[in-house]
FIMI-927400 format. One record per residue (C-alpha): residue number from 1; residue in three letters; y, z negated, x negated. Coordinates in steps of 0.02 Angstrom, whole numbers, plus 50000, padded with zeros to 5 digits. Last residue first. Layout:
<recs>
seq/type/py/pz/px
NUM/ALA/Y/Z/X
...
</recs>
This chain:
<recs>
seq/type/py/pz/px
607/LEU/53743/44197/46723
606/ASP/53739/44274/46549
605/ARG/53926/44241/46533
604/GLN/53898/44055/46564
603/GLN/53764/44048/46429
602/ARG/53876/44134/46302
601/SER/54017/44009/46335
600/ARG/54163/44051/46447
599/LEU/54350/44055/46416
598/ARG/54436/44046/46586
597/LEU/54497/43870/46626
596/TRP/54511/43785/46457
595/VAL/54564/43944/46367
594/ILE/54690/43980/46505
593/SER/54767/43808/46484
592/LEU/54767/43821/46295
591/PHE/54859/43987/46301
590/LEU/54989/43933/46428
589/VAL/55026/43768/46341
588/TRP/55040/43855/46173
587/ALA/55159/43989/46237
586/SER/55260/43854/46328
585/CYS/55279/43758/46165
584/VAL/55352/43913/46079
583/LEU/55473/43938/46223
582/MET/55525/43756/46216
581/ALA/55560/43772/46029
580/SER/55665/43927/46061
579/LEU/55764/43837/46195
578/CYS/55795/43689/46079
577/VAL/55858/43805/45942
576/PHE/55960/43901/46071
575/PHE/56045/43739/46124
574/ARG/56083/43696/45944
573/GLY/56162/43867/45919
572/ARG/56262/43848/46079
571/ARG/56329/43683/46013
570/ILE/56374/43770/45850
569/GLU/56468/43903/45948
568/SER/56561/43772/46049
567/HIS/56608/43678/45892
566/GLY/56684/43834/45819
565/CYS/56599/43916/45671
564/VAL/56718/43905/45525
563/GLY/56826/44030/45431
562/GLN/56934/44096/45573
561/SER/56847/44263/45544
560/PRO/56691/44215/45637
559/CYS/56537/44142/45554
558/SER/56403/44255/45484
557/SER/56436/44188/45310
556/PRO/56350/44022/45334
555/VAL/56451/43862/45354
554/TYR/56423/43718/45233
553/SER/56521/43562/45271
552/ALA/56703/43541/45233
551/GLY/56748/43392/45126
550/SER/56905/43470/45058
549/ASP/56843/43461/44880
548/ALA/56736/43616/44901
547/ARG/56885/43717/44954
546/PRO/56906/43764/45135
545/ARG/56813/43912/45205
544/ARG/56837/44098/45219
543/CYS/56689/44188/45295
542/LEU/56683/44355/45211
541/LEU/56606/44503/45298
540/PRO/56576/44585/45132
539/LYS/56654/44751/45086
538/ARG/56505/44869/45087
537/GLN/56589/44968/45227
536/GLU/56698/45067/45108
535/PRO/56556/45098/44987
534/SER/56446/45151/45133
533/SER/56313/45083/45249
532/LEU/56314/44897/45232
531/PRO/56209/44800/45110
530/GLY/56185/44613/45138
529/ILE/56307/44471/45167
528/GLU/56238/44385/45013
527/SER/56330/44508/44901
526/ALA/56495/44423/44933
525/LEU/56430/44254/44879
524/ILE/56518/44118/44977
523/ASP/56625/43995/44881
522/GLY/56666/43818/44934
521/GLU/56533/43745/44822
520/GLY/56636/43779/44669
519/GLY/56556/43888/44536
518/THR/56662/43836/44389
517/PHE/56738/44001/44336
516/THR/56842/43984/44180
515/SER/57027/44028/44201
514/GLN/57117/44178/44129
513/GLU/57065/44297/44267
512/GLU/57112/44170/44399
511/SER/57294/44167/44344
510/GLU/57306/44355/44352
509/HIS/57215/44367/44518
508/GLU/57323/44244/44616
507/ALA/57445/44374/44683
506/GLU/57309/44500/44720
505/GLU/57205/44370/44812
504/GLU/57353/44319/44920
503/ASP/57394/44500/44963
502/GLY/57216/44534/45018
501/VAL/57198/44378/45125
500/ALA/57259/44451/45289
499/ASN/57182/44623/45266
498/GLU/57012/44548/45232
497/LEU/57027/44433/45382
496/THR/57067/44578/45499
495/GLU/56918/44673/45430
494/ALA/56805/44523/45462
493/ALA/56866/44508/45643
492/GLN/56834/44693/45673
491/ARG/56662/44677/45597
490/ARG/56620/44530/45710
489/ARG/56675/44624/45866
488/HIS/56568/44774/45820
487/ASP/56417/44662/45786
486/LEU/56439/44573/45954
485/TYR/56448/44741/46046
484/SER/56296/44810/45955
483/LEU/56198/44653/46000
482/GLY/56241/44679/46184
481/ILE/56185/44861/46179
480/ILE/56023/44808/46096
479/GLY/55994/44677/46231
478/LEU/56022/44804/46370
477/LEU/55889/44917/46293
476/GLN/55768/44772/46279
475/LEU/55798/44724/46460
474/VAL/55753/44902/46512
473/ASN/55595/44888/46406
472/PHE/55553/44726/46495
471/VAL/55563/44814/46663
470/PHE/55448/44956/46605
469/PHE/55317/44836/46538
468/VAL/55319/44744/46705
467/ASN/55290/44906/46799
466/LEU/55147/44950/46681
465/LEU/55061/44784/46722
464/GLN/55077/44810/46910
463/GLN/55007/44986/46896
462/THR/54858/44923/46797
461/THR/54824/44790/46929
460/SER/54828/44920/47069
459/GLN/54723/45049/46978
458/ASP/54586/44922/46941
457/GLY/54538/44902/47124
456/GLN/54638/44833/47271
455/SER/54504/44763/47386
454/ALA/54372/44718/47257
453/ARG/54498/44655/47130
452/HIS/54580/44544/47261
451/ARG/54412/44473/47314
450/PRO/54369/44437/47132
449/SER/54531/44336/47120
448/ALA/54711/44347/47061
447/GLY/54682/44507/46967
446/ASP/54584/44531/46805
445/LEU/54718/44650/46740
444/VAL/54856/44527/46785
443/LEU/54767/44381/46702
442/GLY/54743/44483/46543
441/ALA/54927/44534/46545
440/ILE/54980/44351/46560
439/THR/54896/44311/46394
438/GLN/54973/44462/46308
437/PHE/55143/44421/46383
436/ILE/55147/44245/46314
435/THR/55077/44295/46145
434/ALA/55192/44445/46122
433/GLY/55350/44348/46166
432/THR/55301/44208/46047
431/GLN/55253/44335/45913
430/GLU/55429/44408/45918
429/MET/55500/44232/45915
428/SER/55406/44182/45759
427/LYS/55428/44347/45669
426/HIS/55618/44340/45686
425/VAL/55622/44154/45643
424/GLY/55524/44190/45484
423/LEU/55631/44340/45438
422/THR/55780/44225/45462
421/THR/55703/44096/45345
420/SER/55667/44224/45209
419/VAL/55841/44302/45225
418/PHE/55937/44137/45228
417/LYS/55979/44135/45042
416/PHE/56042/44314/45059
415/PRO/56177/44268/45184
414/VAL/56143/44320/45366
413/LEU/56171/44469/45481
412/GLN/56172/44620/45365
411/PRO/56022/44557/45266
410/VAL/55925/44544/45432
409/LEU/55958/44717/45502
408/VAL/55830/44793/45382
407/VAL/55692/44698/45472
406/LEU/55730/44746/45653
405/LEU/55756/44926/45596
404/LEU/55581/44931/45523
403/PRO/55507/44876/45690
402/SER/55605/45019/45776
401/PHE/55539/45163/45670
400/GLY/55378/45228/45746
399/ILE/55397/45124/45904
398/GLY/55505/45261/45977
397/THR/55404/45406/45907
396/ALA/55239/45329/45961
395/PHE/55313/45299/46134
394/VAL/55374/45480/46146
393/ALA/55205/45555/46097
392/VAL/55095/45431/46190
391/ALA/55194/45457/46350
390/PRO/55175/45645/46333
389/SER/54985/45625/46304
388/PRO/54947/45506/46448
387/THR/54869/45644/46555
386/GLY/54865/45693/46740
385/THR/55052/45668/46772
384/TRP/55065/45682/46961
383/ALA/54893/45614/47006
382/PRO/54921/45479/46875
381/PRO/55060/45407/46984
380/LEU/55218/45379/46880
379/VAL/55223/45214/46784
378/LEU/55146/45298/46631
377/TRP/55287/45425/46619
376/ALA/55421/45289/46638
375/TYR/55333/45187/46504
374/GLY/55351/45330/46381
373/LEU/55532/45361/46431
372/LEU/55569/45177/46398
371/THR/55487/45192/46227
370/LEU/55607/45335/46187
369/VAL/55761/45245/46253
368/SER/55719/45092/46147
367/SER/55702/45199/45991
366/LEU/55871/45280/46023
365/THR/55954/45109/46040
364/PHE/55877/45056/45873
363/MET/55948/45212/45792
362/ARG/56119/45162/45858
361/LEU/56093/44986/45791
360/VAL/56049/45050/45618
359/ALA/56198/45168/45613
358/GLN/56320/45029/45658
357/PRO/56420/45034/45496
356/HIS/56422/45226/45497
355/LYS/56387/45303/45328
354/MET/56201/45340/45334
353/ARG/56122/45344/45162
352/ASP/56008/45193/45141
351/VAL/55966/45188/45326
350/MET/55921/45373/45323
349/PHE/55796/45352/45181
348/GLY/55719/45201/45266
347/THR/55703/45299/45429
346/VAL/55617/45444/45342
345/PRO/55497/45326/45253
344/TYR/55458/45234/45418
343/LEU/55443/45393/45521
342/LEU/55274/45466/45472
341/ILE/55167/45310/45458
340/SER/55261/45225/45599
339/GLY/55234/45371/45718
338/VAL/55046/45371/45693
337/LEU/55021/45201/45776
336/LEU/55026/45264/45956
335/TYR/54902/45397/45902
334/SER/54765/45265/45903
333/ALA/54784/45248/46091
332/GLN/54740/45431/46120
331/THR/54584/45417/46011
330/SER/54528/45257/46098
329/ALA/54549/45340/46269
328/ALA/54447/45491/46213
327/ASP/54307/45381/46143
326/GLU/54296/45271/46297
325/THR/54297/45421/46413
324/LEU/54455/45458/46510
323/GLY/54476/45422/46695
322/TYR/54666/45429/46687
321/ARG/54712/45253/46739
320/ARG/54559/45155/46684
319/GLU/54527/45237/46516
318/PHE/54712/45251/46477
317/ILE/54737/45065/46514
316/ASN/54584/45018/46409
315/ALA/54648/45115/46259
314/ALA/54826/45052/46282
313/LEU/54784/44866/46286
312/HIS/54816/44826/46102
311/THR/54965/44944/46084
310/PHE/55035/44878/46249
309/PRO/55030/44696/46197
308/ALA/55118/44731/46031
307/TRP/55274/44828/46083
306/VAL/55366/44777/46242
305/THR/55332/44589/46247
304/GLY/55370/44561/46063
303/CYS/55527/44669/46077
302/ILE/55589/44552/46213
301/ILE/55571/44400/46100
300/ASN/55651/44494/45955
299/LEU/55804/44533/46061
298/GLY/55829/44347/46088
297/ILE/55826/44321/45900
296/TYR/55958/44456/45873
295/ALA/56070/44379/46006
294/TRP/56042/44214/45917
293/PHE/56105/44285/45753
292/ILE/56253/44367/45838
291/ASP/56303/44199/45912
290/GLY/56323/44116/45743
289/LEU/56220/44057/45595
288/LYS/56274/43877/45622
287/PRO/56119/43829/45723
286/ILE/56014/43873/45568
285/ASP/56107/43753/45452
284/LYS/56005/43603/45512
283/PHE/55849/43682/45437
282/ARG/55919/43665/45263
281/ILE/55868/43804/45147
280/ARG/55866/43776/44960
279/ARG/55974/43890/44854
278/LYS/56106/43759/44818
277/LYS/55972/43638/44757
276/ALA/55902/43769/44639
275/VAL/56074/43795/44561
274/LYS/56096/43607/44537
273/GLU/55923/43595/44458
272/LEU/55973/43736/44341
271/VAL/56129/43642/44286
270/GLN/56030/43484/44255
269/ALA/55901/43579/44152
268/GLU/56039/43660/44049
267/SER/56111/43488/44009
266/LEU/55940/43416/43962
265/ASP/55904/43546/43830
264/TYR/55738/43532/43734
263/LEU/55604/43469/43855
262/SER/55724/43487/44002
261/ARG/55707/43675/43978
260/ARG/55532/43678/44054
259/ARG/55579/43567/44200
258/ALA/55732/43674/44235
257/GLU/55628/43833/44226
256/HIS/55509/43761/44356
255/ARG/55657/43715/44466
254/ILE/55727/43891/44443
253/GLU/55559/43964/44492
252/SER/55555/43860/44652
251/ALA/55734/43912/44694
250/GLU/55695/44095/44668
249/LEU/55744/44186/44510
248/VAL/55852/44342/44510
247/THR/55758/44503/44475
246/GLY/55794/44599/44315
245/SER/55644/44713/44340
244/GLY/55547/44671/44181
243/ARG/55577/44485/44191
242/ILE/55522/44471/44372
241/LEU/55370/44583/44349
240/TRP/55315/44488/44194
239/LYS/55329/44323/44285
238/SER/55232/44392/44435
237/SER/55084/44458/44333
236/LEU/54956/44321/44368
235/MET/55015/44300/44548
234/TYR/55011/44487/44580
233/VAL/54830/44497/44518
232/LEU/54785/44352/44633
231/ASN/54866/44445/44777
230/ILE/54763/44598/44735
229/PHE/54605/44493/44753
228/LEU/54661/44420/44920
227/SER/54699/44594/44986
226/LEU/54525/44651/44934
225/ALA/54444/44503/45024
224/ALA/54538/44550/45183
223/LEU/54477/44729/45160
222/LEU/54296/44668/45148
221/THR/54317/44563/45306
220/SER/54392/44711/45401
219/ALA/54244/44822/45355
218/TYR/54116/44691/45406
217/PHE/54205/44671/45572
216/PRO/54206/44858/45604
215/ALA/54016/44865/45566
214/HIS/53962/44724/45683
213/ARG/53945/44833/45839
212/GLY/53819/44950/45758
211/PHE/53821/45077/45617
210/ARG/53862/45241/45707
209/GLU/53940/45186/45870
208/ALA/54025/45032/45795
207/LEU/54097/45134/45651
206/PRO/54158/45267/45773
205/LEU/54242/45130/45878
204/SER/54328/45047/45729
203/THR/54384/45210/45648
202/ARG/54544/45266/45735
201/ALA/54615/45096/45778
200/SER/54575/45031/45604
199/VAL/54644/45185/45517
198/PHE/54803/45167/45621
197/SER/54820/44983/45576
196/ALA/54792/45019/45390
195/PHE/54926/45153/45400
194/LYS/55043/45029/45485
193/GLY/55013/44902/45346
192/ALA/55050/45027/45208
191/VAL/55197/45096/45306
190/LEU/55279/44924/45308
189/GLY/55298/44918/45120
188/LEU/55350/45100/45111
187/ALA/55486/45069/45241
186/MET/55547/44914/45150
185/SER/55565/45017/44992
184/VAL/55653/45159/45082
183/GLY/55779/45042/45163
182/LEU/55802/44928/45012
181/GLY/55858/45067/44897
180/HIS/55889/44973/44735
179/ALA/56014/44833/44770
178/LYS/55901/44720/44875
177/PHE/55747/44802/44799
176/PHE/55653/44663/44707
175/ARG/55700/44518/44821
174/VAL/55702/44618/44982
173/ILE/55527/44681/44941
172/ILE/55463/44507/44901
171/SER/55543/44437/45059
170/GLU/55461/44572/45166
169/GLN/55290/44530/45095
168/VAL/55320/44343/45112
167/VAL/55372/44359/45294
166/ALA/55220/44468/45331
165/LEU/55107/44344/45243
164/PRO/55182/44201/45344
163/SER/55143/44301/45502
162/VAL/54961/44337/45464
161/GLY/54908/44173/45384
160/PHE/54885/44050/45526
159/GLY/54832/44194/45639
158/PHE/54664/44210/45551
157/VAL/54627/44029/45597
156/PHE/54654/44073/45782
155/LEU/54559/44235/45757
154/GLY/54411/44135/45693
153/PHE/54428/44013/45839
152/THR/54426/44156/45963
151/MET/54273/44231/45879
150/LEU/54189/44060/45885
149/ARG/54228/44048/46071
148/VAL/54168/44226/46099
147/ASP/53997/44184/46027
146/GLU/53892/44342/46012
145/LYS/53810/44264/45858
144/ILE/53853/44414/45747
143/ASP/54025/44427/45827
142/GLY/54059/44243/45796
141/LEU/54004/44259/45615
140/LEU/54123/44405/45589
139/LEU/54267/44309/45668
138/LEU/54230/44159/45555
137/VAL/54236/44272/45402
136/GLN/54401/44344/45462
135/GLY/54473/44170/45477
134/PHE/54426/44130/45297
133/PHE/54503/44294/45235
132/ILE/54665/44263/45329
131/VAL/54676/44085/45261
130/GLY/54659/44148/45082
129/THR/54789/44284/45112
128/ALA/54915/44156/45174
127/ILE/54888/44028/45036
126/ILE/54903/44160/44901
125/SER/55060/44230/44983
124/THR/55142/44059/44984
123/LEU/55106/44035/44799
122/THR/55192/44199/44754
121/THR/55336/44190/44878
120/GLY/55402/44026/44809
119/LEU/55352/43848/44852
118/LYS/55512/43791/44939
117/SER/55597/43953/44994
116/ALA/55433/44041/45029
115/MET/55371/43884/45117
114/LEU/55528/43885/45226
113/GLY/55497/44066/45273
112/GLY/55313/44032/45301
111/VAL/55356/43882/45410
110/LEU/55463/43998/45514
109/PRO/55326/44129/45517
108/THR/55196/43994/45559
107/TRP/55278/43944/45724
106/THR/55243/44074/45859
105/GLY/55128/44171/45742
104/ASN/55001/44036/45773
103/LEU/54976/44113/45944
102/SER/54964/44292/45879
101/PHE/54785/44270/45816
100/ALA/54725/44186/45976
99/SER/54827/44301/46089
98/ILE/54714/44448/46048
97/LEU/54556/44348/46083
96/LEU/54636/44272/46237
95/SER/54675/44447/46301
94/PHE/54490/44489/46283
93/GLU/54443/44333/46379
92/THR/54566/44376/46518
91/ASN/54501/44554/46532
90/SER/54322/44488/46543
89/THR/54196/44481/46400
88/GLY/54015/44523/46440
87/ILE/53944/44532/46264
86/GLU/53877/44710/46262
85/GLN/53973/44794/46404
84/ALA/54135/44696/46392
83/LEU/54131/44709/46203
82/ARG/54109/44897/46218
81/SER/54256/44911/46338
80/LYS/54372/44814/46224
79/LEU/54313/44893/46061
78/PRO/54463/45009/46040
77/GLY/54581/44857/46040
76/LEU/54474/44740/45933
75/THR/54498/44817/45761
74/TYR/54687/44819/45769
73/SER/54722/44650/45688
72/ALA/54582/44669/45561
71/TYR/54660/44823/45482
70/HIS/54831/44741/45478
69/SER/54764/44583/45396
68/GLY/54667/44678/45263
67/VAL/54810/44793/45215
66/SER/54937/44651/45209
65/LEU/54947/44614/45023
64/SER/54929/44795/44967
63/CYS/55109/44845/45001
62/ALA/55175/44697/44901
61/CYS/55067/44744/44752
60/LEU/55126/44924/44757
59/LEU/55307/44866/44776
58/ALA/55291/44756/44621
57/LEU/55218/44904/44526
56/ALA/55365/45012/44581
55/ARG/55486/44875/44527
54/VAL/55406/44874/44355
53/ILE/55417/45063/44341
52/PHE/55600/45062/44391
51/ALA/55639/44922/44267
50/ARG/55557/45024/44129
49/SER/55663/45176/44169
48/PRO/55822/45072/44180
47/ILE/55793/44978/44015
46/LEU/55843/44798/44040
45/GLU/55913/44698/43896
44/GLU/55783/44574/43841
43/ARG/55726/44432/43949
42/GLU/55755/44246/43937
41/VAL/55732/44212/44122
40/LEU/55886/44107/44156
39/GLU/55976/44170/44002
38/GLU/55962/44348/44066
37/ASP/56041/44297/44229
36/PRO/56183/44213/44135
35/PRO/56235/44371/44042
34/ARG/56208/44362/43854
33/PRO/56350/44330/43732
32/SER/56330/44140/43748
31/ALA/56490/44043/43754
30/SER/56466/44008/43938
29/ASN/56308/43910/43901
28/ILE/56256/43916/44084
27/ARG/56388/43968/44208
26/PRO/56371/43876/44372
25/GLU/56285/43974/44510
24/THR/56385/43986/44671
23/TYR/56450/44156/44623
22/SER/56271/44217/44633
21/ARG/56224/44331/44491
20/ARG/56199/44519/44493
19/PRO/56374/44539/44562
18/ILE/56431/44646/44709
17/SER/56611/44680/44665
16/ILE/56758/44674/44786
15/ARG/56896/44783/44715
14/LEU/57079/44743/44686
13/SER/57184/44889/44634
12/GLY/57249/44958/44470
11/SER/57085/44958/44378
10/GLY/57099/44960/44190
9/PRO/56969/44827/44164
8/ARG/56862/44804/44319
7/ARG/56921/44670/44437
6/PRO/56828/44510/44476
5/ARG/56857/44426/44645
4/HIS/56850/44242/44607
3/GLY/56810/44084/44703
2/SER/56888/43913/44730
1/MET/57055/43979/44781
</recs>
């Protein structure tokens, strides 16, 4: 056995503890009376009340990082008809504007996850918020000059920072609250962005009507600047927040600590460098994360097609299909974002307290059914339904908690060191699905040709688009059921493994207790599996592997119970990596092709 399972003094049975320190970290100055984590950051003994306040301040900063980007992202939707009237944008050009800021989201989240692992979440967030502010300034200038191409370029630059910032925000929250109510904390972090999105959808048209078309863009630029300022405050106070909350250092912070300690203690610096090296992410390990990981990624692609494009197009769809005024359609569409504000905290509270191991997936299934009912109502002839209100209500409820569930699933699927990277892959593929479908949606709404639009009318193209939304929602529901099946099978395999090795661990415990832990590379941190739903279910889904001296390569903890990912599963993982890369490339090819063919200059629109 290369690892240990500590047992509390006086306990008669073996228990799996969730340590504050990674079992893969070598012990530093083992004779020291202080715990190793405290030696790493040189902090005083934590006071629970003070740590709670510090974590709350960290959460407040994390919540504020994305306010500007979320507000700006939903400014355009309610202005679609007004932009068409005042600037002359077509459906395709409007879809290109939306796709422009989601296009970079097809690859920047993954880079953002790797940047967060390499540079640290603090520096990565500064880069992301700075890029967002610069892109927003370009968007404002494009609107002032009535230059759709400059607006598209501004949103393109804007998109460089949006997804990495979301990954960083979620990584910060996971980092500070992994063992302190992650569900509620993540919910509050996401609610801040969703509230900004709702305020944007609700106020952008009134601002344009009262103060002119440029007013919503000025407001979003100011909020982007505010997020950048708060990010600078977080950067200056990050060390204090980490020390005051008892948070484990990131790889980049450990490397910095190693360089600092090398000035007076070379041995400690070498140990810290070794710890930092173990926490670095290797891209070649991603194919080894298992079939359930790739099922989750495939589900993200479908979610991207079902959620984001509809929320951006809803106002125009309601206006066309039900004959609503521009203001009434914008108001109805804004209510699609209310559900997240109300349901995220409730969902986070339930996730932290529900006992069933598949509670999150069952809630996810419910959300998919609700959005499917919403699309089913919209697909029906408007002469039968008369109003979009019931569809708005059930869709807002369904989408009101499902994005949160996609995030809180991540720590249950991968080891903790892969959380940032997995969040990046999740965002990347979700944005890929959204970009492809958003671009296609604009072409569908414009119709194949002017003759087609004249003969069939807007109702026909809107009906076609809603039918496609409905089909993709059915595929999403089937994907969730498949993911639930894979998760259930994995848990059964893990439980079988635990029962098989329990007697061996008990027999070796006495000898292990007297030995000094060396942090062999063959160990997998139990707490890296992520929180499950109850004390009984919090037993980690261990992935037993050979000892470090056996020459076995690293295999993440989502592998099957045999202890290694089979060659066929690794080959499938490599295939899915290639398929994902091809999908991202296809999103770029589609976008750039439509930009070249359909995006007009101001002079061309005037003709």
